[in-house]
VOGU-3710 file (C-alpha; in Angstrom, 3 decimals, decimal comma):
1> mqanserawq> 125,522/90,191/116,812  124,755/86,658/118,001  123,416/87,795/121,350  121,404/89,978/119,595  119,731/87,262/117,020  118,955/85,228/120,409  117,081/87,710/122,296  115,056/88,763/118,770  114,251/84,902/118,474  113,129/84,822/121,982
11> nsastyelrk> 111,038/87,695/121,406  109,412/85,724/118,057  109,216/82,739/120,437  106,875/84,714/122,654  105,210/85,996/119,501  104,091/82,584/118,725  103,138/81,775/122,190  100,943/84,470/121,838  99,206/83,722/118,540  98,983/80,129/119,534
21> gtqlelgmvg> 94,954/79,322/118,220  95,089/81,572/115,373  96,694/79,473/112,913  96,168/80,500/109,463  96,809/78,771/106,208  99,179/80,416/103,097  100,465/79,427/99,851  104,169/80,786/99,226  104,951/81,222/95,814  108,882/81,668/95,268
31> lgkmganmaq> 110,931/79,557/97,675  114,393/81,326/97,374  116,195/82,644/100,630  113,473/85,052/101,400  110,515/83,163/100,616  111,825/80,091/102,049  112,734/81,512/105,495  109,780/83,648/105,478  107,710/80,343/105,051  109,698/78,803/107,508
41> rlhegghrvv> 109,224/81,648/110,311  105,355/81,237/109,678  105,250/77,656/109,866  107,505/77,411/113,171  104,905/80,076/114,611  102,243/77,845/114,149  100,577/78,665/110,207  100,029/75,925/107,898  102,329/77,286/104,610  102,291/75,334/101,300
51> gydifedava> 105,321/76,181/98,792  105,600/76,272/95,244  108,535/77,151/93,117  109,347/76,785/89,320  112,659/74,893/90,267  112,204/71,698/91,671  115,306/71,770/93,675  113,751/74,342/95,482  110,817/72,320/96,277  112,810/69,596/97,316
61> sfrergmeas> 115,059/71,726/99,543  111,861/73,236/101,167  110,244/70,036/102,172  113,528/68,869/103,402  112,889/71,736/106,085  109,984/69,508/106,830  107,021/71,667/105,037  104,707/71,219/102,475  105,204/71,785/98,786  103,395/71,287/95,526
71> ltidelvatl> 104,681/70,780/91,815  102,181/72,903/90,343  100,092/76,103/90,813  96,917/74,561/90,458  97,784/71,695/92,914  99,028/74,706/95,369  95,759/76,387/95,413  93,772/73,629/95,901  94,969/72,403/99,009  93,962/75,929/100,362
81> paprtiwvmv> 90,806/76,751/101,866  88,728/79,549/100,966  89,214/82,523/101,365  93,005/81,618/100,158  95,894/83,880/100,476  99,009/83,018/98,212  102,367/85,378/99,103  104,276/85,953/96,127  108,254/86,038/96,843  109,690/86,567/93,432
91> pagdpvdtti> 111,847/89,054/91,500  110,334/92,390/90,377  108,957/93,020/87,236  107,533/90,326/84,838  107,952/87,381/87,304  105,408/89,119/89,478  103,085/89,373/86,222  103,843/86,003/84,829  103,213/84,327/88,490  99,586/86,254/89,105
101> aaliphleag> 98,688/85,389/85,530  99,499/81,946/86,396  97,305/82,128/89,755  94,307/83,902/88,487  92,472/81,150/86,512  92,536/78,993/89,969  91,499/81,575/92,405  87,982/82,624/93,482  86,525/85,730/94,320  87,742/87,060/97,687
111> dtivdggnsn> 90,643/85,133/97,449  94,367/87,534/98,255  97,711/87,733/96,756  100,267/89,104/98,509  103,231/90,676/96,671  106,127/90,847/99,221  109,115/91,678/96,892  110,530/94,771/95,668  107,975/95,903/93,247  107,609/99,316/91,601
121> ykdtlrrass> 104,638/100,825/93,494  103,058/101,906/90,072  103,177/98,444/88,981  101,327/97,400/92,116  98,645/100,133/91,360  98,253/98,442/88,469  97,735/94,914/89,477  95,665/96,059/92,397  93,092/97,545/90,285  93,092/94,523/87,469
131> lsdaglhfvd> 92,667/91,868/90,478  90,140/94,373/92,037  87,866/94,064/88,763  88,124/90,306/89,039  87,173/89,781/92,545  90,249/89,539/94,154  92,284/91,646/96,652  95,798/92,593/96,252  98,134/93,586/99,313  101,819/94,869/98,697
141> vgtsggiwgl> 104,126/94,291/101,470  107,733/96,080/101,587  109,845/93,800/103,072  113,267/94,314/104,803  115,345/92,056/106,871  117,315/90,030/104,093  118,777/86,686/105,502  118,681/87,770/109,071  114,934/88,032/108,583  114,335/84,173/109,862
151> tegysmmigg> 116,001/84,797/113,335  115,480/88,773/113,736  112,038/88,965/112,293  111,359/91,100/108,975  110,201/94,297/109,073  107,051/95,148/106,814  105,308/98,353/104,915  101,854/97,469/104,036  99,581/98,617/101,567  96,129/97,258/101,079
161> eeevverltp> 92,541/97,424/101,900  92,295/97,783/105,756  90,075/94,678/106,584  92,331/92,673/104,454  95,172/93,425/106,070  93,468/92,881/109,696  92,336/89,343/108,179  95,913/88,662/107,557  97,449/90,286/110,700  98,523/86,833/112,410
171> ffetlapsvd> 100,926/86,449/109,046  102,304/89,818/110,106  102,726/89,523/113,644  104,634/86,117/113,456  106,804/87,340/110,896  107,487/90,867/112,433  110,376/91,111/115,175  107,391/91,242/117,733  103,704/91,223/117,660  103,552/94,985/117,642
181> tgwgrmgang> 106,834/96,298/116,297  108,603/96,183/112,944  105,103/96,127/110,811  102,260/98,518/110,086  99,982/99,310/107,304  100,810/102,301/105,591  97,703/103,218/103,436  96,197/101,696/100,522  97,189/99,537/97,547  101,008/100,967/96,421
191> sghyvkmihn> 101,796/102,616/99,838  103,495/99,454/101,275  106,135/99,444/97,843  106,192/103,218/97,917  107,354/103,399/101,575  109,943/100,554/100,655  111,223/102,005/97,850  112,494/105,404/99,802  113,815/103,086/102,707  115,995/101,389/100,203
201> gveyglmqay> 116,904/104,808/98,805  117,581/106,162/102,647  119,527/102,365/102,743  121,894/103,493/99,985  122,940/106,815/101,540  123,587/105,321/104,618  125,643/102,560/103,308  127,839/105,358/101,100  128,181/107,465/103,840  129,976/104,514/105,938
211> aegfailnek> 131,981/103,371/103,128  133,407/106,563/102,542  134,083/107,386/106,299  136,093/103,923/106,642  138,005/104,535/103,166  139,060/108,017/104,896  140,093/106,421/107,708  141,800/103,464/105,830  143,959/106,099/104,357  145,248/107,591/107,521
221> kefeldlhqv> 148,273/105,352/107,342  150,472/107,111/109,997  147,877/106,284/113,056  147,798/102,482/111,920  143,879/102,449/112,902  142,391/99,185/113,477  138,930/99,731/111,516  137,642/96,682/112,927  137,994/98,226/116,628  136,901/101,583/115,355
231> aqtwqvgsvv> 133,355/100,016/114,194  133,279/97,983/117,524  133,614/101,524/119,355  130,778/103,284/117,260  128,550/100,271/117,986  127,917/101,287/121,581  126,749/104,756/122,691  127,546/106,398/119,100  125,264/108,691/117,382  125,994/106,801/114,119
241> rswlldliae> 125,212/103,086/115,813  123,254/100,892/113,640  122,525/97,471/112,468  124,423/98,223/108,990  127,267/99,349/111,385  127,017/95,967/113,359  127,603/94,296/109,678  130,548/96,203/109,212  132,333/95,558/112,068  131,325/92,043/111,831
251> algenpdleg> 132,641/91,995/107,821  135,968/93,778/109,027  136,312/91,397/111,894  136,252/88,322/109,229  138,324/90,319/106,640  139,953/93,400/107,802  141,531/94,217/104,518  138,577/93,216/102,389  140,826/91,067/100,391  139,050/89,352/97,359
261> iapfvpdsge> 136,173/91,396/97,039  135,719/92,976/93,908  134,746/96,726/93,779  131,754/96,400/92,083  128,397/96,997/93,661  124,906/96,071/92,087  121,708/97,942/92,749  118,130/96,186/92,961  116,552/99,067/91,553  114,610/100,631/93,954
271> grwtvfeaid> 117,388/103,448/94,640  116,892/104,306/90,794  113,137/104,986/91,522  113,581/106,814/94,625  115,895/109,052/92,312  113,025/109,190/89,754  110,235/109,762/92,156  112,294/112,773/93,714  112,605/114,481/90,266  108,759/114,001/89,884
281> lnvsapiitq> 108,132/115,516/93,087  110,692/118,323/92,853  112,202/116,997/96,247  116,100/117,474/96,157  117,898/114,202/97,354  121,328/114,768/96,085  122,806/112,101/98,694  120,730/109,282/97,667  120,972/110,245/93,850  125,019/110,511/94,206
291> slfrrissrd> 125,020/107,108/96,208  123,345/105,454/93,216  125,524/107,220/91,009  128,750/105,889/92,821  126,961/102,208/92,341  126,823/102,461/88,633  130,266/104,020/88,370  131,825/100,834/90,411  130,555/98,730/87,395  132,506/100,797/85,028
301> dyeyadrlls> 135,278/98,166/83,947  136,832/100,646/81,637  136,534/104,138/83,733  135,886/105,613/80,600  134,880/108,860/82,147  137,905/108,982/84,731  140,359/108,222/81,435  138,910/111,041/79,416  139,430/113,395/82,612  142,771/112,399/82,577
311> amrnkfggha> 143,144/113,180/78,749  141,918/116,236/79,082  144,129/117,405/81,847  146,897/116,300/79,779  145,765/118,033/76,765  145,301/121,279/78,571  147,855/121,549/81,137  150,542/119,094/80,112  149,420/116,702/83,420  150,881/113,230/83,339
321> mlgkae> 148,555/110,363/82,383  149,156/107,066/84,313  149,082/104,135/82,227  146,265/101,439/82,931  147,198/98,294/85,402  147,194/95,046/83,684
//
């Protein structure tokens, strides 16, 4: 994995060299792991990035990385030349609307707001329409890459007006794994977040398939399989090789028995939206749907349904019921 990271970073460095002289300026609102890392990649790529976050410790940490930061929204906007670009990296839902509402009074016609978070595409359509009425541009960027994006680059699925996306191209080229890979304009507003939503649904299914496969392997005790070795074997030349498999191999190398990890799997919401969309479109998506339900069931501390199943078997067939372990 380290070799891959170094190779990707070398590719990124060549990207920076290619874009030298095409410096743009950007305000980054939201300096969590994703926002701060994206800002750093842009900064190291030669762009000027000014950060802002509602938490002062995030601002302080950002400054410690050697980048500019503002303590207020109006200060952030005032430091940027028109037409301004403000990239928002905050949790989906109300935080995005709150941030946009705080930005609008300080922006001018022709400025652009970019939402790089995991927003619902229906919210994106609403926001784009509202901002357009105010003379502002809106670009939705479905961003994938997580904590590895700083070194590996980010995959970006972009929605928005073609000319606006074109103007922001140097940002995308710097953030992406390379100038011409890992990013693209999907279409009009909403399309970026829509494609990212389906991306996350597919991700759920892939993760569940890997998890189930390794669970089966783990139960075949007679072969005394080394699951880390299995993962490494599959990493090269196998039909199922992938970055997720690389991460599995890494995790099993560090903790073969997954000790200390609770069987509790959250979901960000995009898997749910994907299932809702499949239903709306009458598209059968059983794998994604079941992977979502499996995540939800992992959070049922009382396992009510499973306990009721056991009680039913006992009632109609006299099958034994096991007591709940304390």
